[in-house]
C-alpha positions, 0 to 999 in steps of 0.5 A, a space after each residue: 802771483 796768487 795761490 791759484 796761479 801757482 803751478 802744481 808740478 806733480 800734475 803737470 808734464 814737461 815737453 822738452 825741446 831739443 834746444 833745452 826749452 821746456 814747456 809745462 803742460 797739463 797731464 792730459 795735453 802731455 799724454 796727447 802730445 806723447 801719443 801723437 809723437 809715438 804714432 806719427 811717421 814724420 814730423 808735424 806741427 802742433 798748435 798748443 792752445 794751452 801755451 798761448 797757441 804756440 806752434 811747435 815742430 814735433 821733430 824738435 821735441 826731445 820727449 814728454 815727461 812727467 815731473 819725476 821723469 824730468 827731475 831724474 833726467 835733469 839729475 842725469 844730465 848734471 852728472 848724477 847717477 842712480 845706484 841699484 838701491 835707488 839712491 842718487 850719487 854725485 858725479 864720480 861719487 862712490 856708492 856705499 849703499 850695499 854696505 849701508 844696507 847690510 849694516 841696517 839689516 844687521 842692526 834690524 836683526 839685532 833689534 829683533 833679538 833684543 828684548 828688554 830686561 824685566 825688573 827682576 832680571 835688572 835687579 839680578 844683574 845689578 846684584 851679580 855685578 855688585 857681588 863680582 865687584 865686592 869679591 874682586 875688592 876682597 881679593 887684594 889691591 887694585 881698582 876694585 879694592 879702591 872703590 870700597 876704601 873708607 870715605 868712598 860711598 860704596 860699602 862692602 856687604 857683610 854677606 859678600 864678606 862671609 861668602 868670600 871667607 867661606 870660599 877662600 877658607 880664611 878671614 878677609 883683610 878689611 883694613 881701610 875698607 868701608 864695610 856696612 854696619 850690622 
C-alpha cells in the first residue's frame, strides 16, 4: 500500500450497518446518505459508486458518523463511559475527575500566589536560618549544638555569640564548639 492509498480517517465518515459492518466513505457521500435517511419515510436502496457500486438497504443502516462520533460509539459499545469532565473511564470504573480538577485548580491558584524570592530575600532568609540554628546551638545540648562541634564544617559566628550573651546576660558555653576566628 502506498502513502497515497492510506485512508485519512479524519476526513472520512462511517456508514455503520446494523450487522456491525462498517463502510468508510468520503465526508460528502456520508452527508448525502445521512440527509437521504433523515428525509425518507420508508426504506430504499442506495448504490454507492464510491464502494464499487454496492447496493445497501437504508433500513439496514444504523447510522452515519464522523470519525470522532464513531470512535465514541465504539468506546460506549465496549463498556466505557464518559464523565461530565469529558474523560473516558473503563466499564465500572470510578471517576475521580472532580477531585483531580479541584486539586489541579488549587495547585494553579497556589502557583499564582507563589512569587520567586529575590536574591536579597534569599540572602535574608539564609541569614535568619543560620542565626536561628546558632542561637539554638548556644542554648544547650541537642541537635543544633552537635552541628557546631569541633571537627564539623559549621562555625559559630562571633556576632551571634555576642548577641546571645547580650540577650541572656551571661557568657556562652563554647566548650567543644567550632567558633570562627577573629
